C-alpha positions as CSV (number, residue, x, y, z in Angstrom):
1,M,-8.0,-2.9,23.8
2,Q,-4.3,-3.5,24.1
3,K,-2.4,-2.1,27.1
4,A,0.6,0.2,27.2
5,H,3.7,-1.7,28.3
6,Y,5.3,1.5,29.7
7,P,4.3,4.1,32.2
8,I,2.4,7.0,30.7
9,S,1.8,10.2,32.7
10,F,-0.4,13.3,31.9
11,S,2.0,15.3,34.0
12,A,5.7,16.2,33.8
13,F,6.8,13.4,36.1
14,L,6.6,9.7,36.8
15,Y,7.0,7.5,39.8
16,D,9.9,5.0,40.2
17,K,9.7,1.5,41.6
18,N,9.9,2.9,45.1
19,H,7.0,5.3,44.5
20,N,9.3,8.4,44.5
21,V,8.7,11.2,42.0
22,V,11.2,11.4,39.2
23,M,11.2,14.4,36.9
24,K,12.5,15.5,33.5
25,G,15.9,17.2,33.8
26,K,16.7,15.5,37.1
27,E,16.2,11.7,36.9
28,L,14.7,11.6,33.4
29,D,16.1,12.5,30.0
30,S,13.8,13.6,27.2
31,V,14.3,11.3,24.2
32,S,11.8,12.7,21.7
33,S,8.3,14.0,21.3
34,F,5.5,12.4,19.3
35,T,2.1,13.1,17.7
36,L,-0.2,10.3,16.7
37,K,-3.5,11.0,14.8
38,K,-6.3,8.6,14.0
39,T,-9.9,9.0,12.9
40,F,-12.5,6.6,14.4
41,W,-15.7,5.9,12.4
42,T,-19.0,4.7,13.7
43,L,-22.6,4.1,12.5
44,G,-25.9,4.1,14.4
45,Y,-25.2,7.0,16.8
46,G,-21.8,5.5,17.7
47,L,-23.1,2.0,18.6
48,I,-21.5,0.3,15.6
49,P,-17.7,0.9,15.5
50,L,-16.2,0.8,12.1
51,T,-12.6,1.2,13.4
52,T,-10.9,-0.2,16.4
53,D,-8.7,1.5,19.0
54,N,-6.2,-1.4,19.3
55,L,-3.6,0.3,17.2
56,L,-3.2,3.3,19.4
57,C,-1.5,1.4,22.3
58,E,0.5,-0.7,19.8
59,D,1.7,2.5,18.1
60,I,2.7,4.1,21.5
61,N,4.5,0.9,22.6
62,G,6.3,0.8,19.3
63,L,7.4,4.4,19.5
64,I,8.8,4.0,23.0
65,R,10.5,0.7,22.1
66,E,12.1,2.2,18.9
67,Q,13.5,5.2,20.9
68,H,14.7,2.9,23.7
69,G,12.6,4.9,26.1
70,D,11.2,4.0,29.5
71,G,7.9,5.9,29.4
72,V,5.9,8.9,28.4
73,I,5.3,12.2,30.2
74,N,3.2,15.2,29.2
75,F,0.8,12.9,27.5
76,S,-2.3,14.6,26.1
77,I,-5.4,13.5,24.2
78,L,-7.4,15.8,21.9
79,V,-10.7,14.6,20.5
80,E,-12.4,16.6,17.8
81,A,-15.5,16.1,15.7
82,G,-14.6,14.8,12.3
83,T,-15.2,16.8,9.1
84,I,-18.1,14.6,8.1
85,N,-19.8,15.4,11.4
86,K,-19.5,19.1,10.7
87,I,-21.0,18.6,7.3
88,W,-23.9,16.6,8.7
89,S,-24.5,19.3,11.3
90,F,-24.6,21.9,8.7
91,L,-27.3,20.0,6.8
92,M,-29.9,20.6,9.5
93,Y,-28.9,18.0,12.0
94,L,-29.4,15.1,9.5
95,P,-27.6,12.5,11.6
96,G,-30.1,12.9,14.4
97,Y,-32.8,11.6,12.0
98,V,-30.9,9.1,10.0
99,P,-28.8,6.8,12.2
100,I,-27.1,5.0,9.3
101,L,-25.0,8.0,8.3
102,P,-21.3,7.5,9.3
103,A,-19.8,9.7,12.0
104,G,-16.1,10.3,12.7
105,V,-14.0,11.5,15.6
106,K,-10.4,12.7,15.2
107,V,-8.1,11.7,18.0
108,T,-4.7,13.3,18.5
109,L,-2.2,11.9,21.0
110,T,0.9,13.8,22.0
111,G,3.7,13.2,24.5
112,T,7.3,13.2,25.3
113,I,9.2,9.9,25.4
114,I,11.7,9.8,28.3
115,R,14.6,7.6,29.5
116,V,15.7,7.2,33.1
117,K,19.2,8.5,33.6
118,S,21.8,5.8,34.5
């Protein structure tokens, strides 16, 4: 998996180089908000991935770079069962008996790109 090149926080603040708390509105300016969505597919009870997660970090890094940001605050991750999983569940738990049926998970990432005030 790729790594994020910028600080990402699940809260409304970050730490600066001196480990001091910096907050939106004081030391940080909000640049923009983003929402990224991706569906991950697997086979064999999730043991065989059909999609990779490499693009998520690349997408986040690209968004921050495009906006000339310095990091992300209020980051959140929402994971939901994909539509195909709901259909299989409706059909009497068929995936539990047939491991070759594909399964999907929808992942939604949201956050606010920030810039440190000069």
